[in-house]
C-alpha positions as CSV (number, residue, x, y, z in Angstrom):
1,M,191.7,205.8,156.2
2,S,190.2,203.5,158.2
3,D,187.8,203.6,161.3
4,P,189.9,203.1,164.4
5,T,186.2,202.1,165.5
6,T,185.9,199.3,163.2
7,P,187.1,196.1,164.1
8,P,189.8,194.8,160.9
9,Q,188.0,192.2,158.6
10,N,188.9,189.0,160.0
11,S,190.9,186.8,157.9
12,P,189.3,183.4,156.5
13,P,189.0,180.5,158.7
14,R,192.6,177.9,157.8
15,L,191.1,174.8,157.4
16,P,192.6,172.0,159.3
17,P,195.2,169.9,157.0
18,T,193.7,167.0,154.5
19,L,195.1,163.8,154.5
20,D,197.4,164.5,151.6
21,E,199.0,167.1,153.7
22,I,199.3,164.6,156.9
23,E,200.6,162.1,154.5
24,R,203.1,164.6,152.8
25,L,204.4,165.6,156.2
26,A,204.8,162.1,157.4
27,M,207.4,161.6,154.5
28,E,209.3,164.3,154.6
29,A,209.5,162.8,158.4
30,L,210.3,159.6,156.9
31,K,213.1,161.2,155.5
32,T,214.7,162.5,158.8
33,I,214.4,158.8,161.0
34,P,217.5,157.6,162.6
35,D,219.1,155.6,159.5
36,L,219.2,152.4,162.6
37,L,215.3,152.7,161.4
38,A,215.0,153.9,158.2
39,R,217.8,150.9,156.4
40,H,214.8,148.2,157.6
41,I,211.6,149.6,156.2
42,Q,211.6,149.8,152.1
43,G,208.3,148.0,151.1
44,V,206.4,149.2,154.5
45,V,203.6,150.8,153.0
46,I,202.5,154.5,155.1
47,R,198.3,155.4,154.7
48,V,196.7,158.2,156.6
49,E,193.3,157.8,157.4
50,D,190.9,159.8,159.3
51,F,190.2,157.4,161.8
52,C,190.9,154.2,162.5
53,D,188.4,151.2,161.1
54,A,185.4,149.7,163.7
55,E,187.5,146.2,163.2
56,T,190.5,147.8,165.0
57,E,188.8,149.8,167.2
58,D,186.9,146.9,168.6
59,A,189.8,145.4,168.5
60,L,192.0,147.1,170.7
61,E,189.4,148.0,173.2
62,L,189.0,151.9,172.2
63,D,187.3,154.4,174.1
64,S,187.5,156.3,171.4
65,P,188.7,156.2,167.7
66,F,190.1,159.3,168.9
67,D,192.4,157.5,171.3
68,L,194.6,155.8,168.6
69,L,197.0,158.6,166.8
70,G,198.5,155.7,164.6
71,L,199.0,151.9,164.0
72,Y,201.1,149.2,162.3
73,R,199.7,146.8,160.8
74,G,202.0,143.4,159.5
75,V,204.9,140.9,160.8
76,S,208.0,142.6,163.5
77,L,211.1,142.0,161.5
78,P,212.3,139.8,164.2
79,L,209.1,137.0,163.7
80,Q,209.1,137.7,159.6
81,S,211.4,134.7,159.0
82,S,209.3,132.0,161.5
83,A,206.1,133.9,159.7
84,P,204.2,131.2,157.6
85,L,204.3,132.4,153.7
86,R,203.2,136.1,154.1
87,T,201.0,137.8,151.9
88,E,200.0,141.0,153.4
89,T,202.4,144.0,153.2
90,D,203.4,145.6,156.7
91,M,201.9,148.8,156.7
92,I,201.8,152.2,158.9
93,F,198.7,154.0,159.4
94,L,198.7,158.1,160.9
95,Y,195.3,158.4,161.5
96,R,194.5,162.1,161.1
97,R,191.8,163.2,163.1
98,P,193.2,162.3,166.8
99,L,196.3,163.7,165.0
100,L,194.8,166.9,164.8
101,D,193.5,167.4,167.9
102,Y,196.6,165.8,169.9
103,W,198.3,168.6,167.8
104,C,195.9,171.5,169.2
105,E,195.9,169.8,172.9
106,T,199.5,170.5,173.1
107,G,200.7,173.6,171.2
108,E,203.5,170.9,169.4
109,A,204.3,171.0,166.5
110,L,202.1,169.2,163.7
111,E,205.5,168.1,162.2
112,D,207.1,167.3,165.3
113,V,203.4,165.1,166.3
114,V,203.5,163.2,162.7
115,R,207.5,161.9,163.3
116,H,206.9,161.1,166.6
117,V,204.0,158.9,165.9
118,L,205.6,157.5,162.4
119,I,208.9,156.8,164.6
120,H,206.2,154.7,167.0
121,E,205.0,153.3,164.4
122,V,208.2,152.1,162.7
123,G,209.6,150.8,166.2
124,H,206.7,148.4,166.4
125,H,208.2,147.1,162.4
126,F,211.4,146.4,164.5
127,G,209.7,144.8,167.5
128,F,210.7,147.2,170.1
129,S,209.3,148.3,172.8
130,D,208.3,152.0,173.7
131,A,211.1,152.4,176.0
132,D,213.8,151.1,173.1
133,M,211.7,153.6,171.0
134,E,212.3,156.3,173.2
135,R,215.6,156.1,173.9
136,I,216.4,155.7,169.4
137,E,214.5,158.7,168.9
138,A,216.7,160.6,172.8
139,E,219.5,159.6,170.6
140,D,218.9,161.0,167.3
């Protein structure tokens, strides 16, 4: 029998989700995005990194790398027919550390945070405005 005056042993600290775990959440979220978006994103690469690179941080004039949860890099669909021959793949970046901070600050489920950011960035692939993306996500 244990001594009631002795505090229970603490369980080992839980480590934050890894890059691979965030990528797995993104792939699961990708399966759930609205059909309107999903049918047009074949070939868009999803990449998870801890933070955006310094060049992106400077170009977007961020106060902190924690200010950017995700980023679409490429030519949006409406502009692809008029763009010169393209050599780069369209990519969606999800930034792990800012996502984790947002998750901790808001208390939202991490899966929901990743899905929301992913849908937002997919919307940029379509050239949608923030208002368009909010409407599409609300209809889902």
